[in-house]
N, C-alpha and C positions, 0 to 999 in steps of 0.2 A: 572556450567555454564547456564545451563536452569535458574535457580534463580536469577542470575544476568540479565540475557534477560530479564525473566520477570518485576522485581525491574525497569528495564529503562525503559519499554513498560507503566507501571503503572504511572511512574513519568511522562513521555511525556505528558498520559492522562492528569492528575492532572495538568501540567503546560496549557495545551492547551485550558482545560476549564476559567484559571485565565485570558485570553488575549482579552475577548470579546471588539471587537469595535463596537462601535456605529460611526453611521452618525448621522452626525451634526442635523440633526432634531429631531434623536431618545434623543440627549443628549440635545437640547433648549426643548423637551417635557417633558424631567424628570425634568428638574431645573424648567419648567414652573408649572407641580404640585408639587414638593417636596418647591417651595418658596410660593405658595398660590397665585400666580401671579394675577390670576383670582378674587378673593376677594380680593386684594390688591386695584387692578384698580377698582374696584365696589368702596370700600370704600373713595377712593380717590375721585373718580368723585363727590361723594353725597358730601362729603367734602369742595369740590371747590364751588359746586353750593349753600351750606350754606354761607360758605363766602361772594362770587358775590351776592347773597342777602341781605347780611347784609351789604356790602361795597353800595350796591346803593340805600340805604335805606337817604332818605336827611339827617336828624338826627341820625345815630345807636348810641344806647345803649353801652358806652364803654368797658361794663362790657360783655356784650354778642358779640362785636366785636371779643375781647381779647378771649372769650373763644372759638369762631369757629375756629379761626386763631389759636391758641394752639392745638386747637384740628387736624387740617389740619398736621400744623408742626410733630406734633409725629407722625402721620399716615404716612407724605413722609418719615421720619427719619427711620421709621421701616421698609417701604419699600426699602430702598435704603440700608439699611442693609443684603437683600438676593443679594445684588451686589457684584461680576460681575454674568454674566449669562455665559453661555456656546459661547456665539456669541459675538463676540466685537462690530459689529455694536448695537444691541439690547444692550449693555452695557453702551454702550455712549449716545443713544438716553432714554435711562432708567432715566439715572445720571443726562443727562441735564434734564430732566421734574423734576423728583424729587426737585431737586434743583432747579427749577424754581419756584416750588410751595412750596417750602419751605421759600425760598426769598418772596414771595406774602405773607406769611404767617405772616411773620415780619417786611413787610411794614403794611400791614393790622393793625398788632396786635398794633403798633405804632402811625397810622394815624389819623391826629385831624383835618383833614380838606378835602375839596372836591379832590382838589389835591394829597394827599398824598393818598386817597383812589382810586383814578383814576390810580396813577399807580401802585398800589398793582393791580388791576383788569388788567391791562396791561398785569403785571407777570405772573396774574393767567392764564390767556388766554393762553399765552405762552407756561403753561406748560400743562395744557391740552391738546394742540393742537399737543405737543409733543410728550406727551404719546398716543395718536390716534397714530402719526406716528411709534413710538416704539411696538404697538401692532400689527398695519401692517404686520410691519417688523417680526415680532413673527410668524405670520400666513403666509408668504410668507416662511417662514423657514420650518416652523411645517408641513403645506400644508395641 
């Protein structure tokens, strides 16, 4: 009888340790750490700046434009692969931002004139702005 009671107490203690509950802030903080979010944002901002600089040139070299756009696309796709987050709003904002950055990369890659480069710049600016909004949402949850 004592052995059975001891086994029940030990089993309950083990199960209690398995069911740790995280707050939304703790869960998102873990995702930020595990996904490398800060590094991804820094990389994407640098990529976006590089693409914008080339898009703003009067006659950018096609190879150079394609290179910076390809780098942005790969980095946006890599960041997108870390989704979803533990927060629906942050996931939505980041998916939108990464999608806009990817669209800007596609538009820029094939841009043949100033009109197409301007469209790519608008998409790029939208992606960077949405990424900033997502960062603010992360900060609001994480504290």
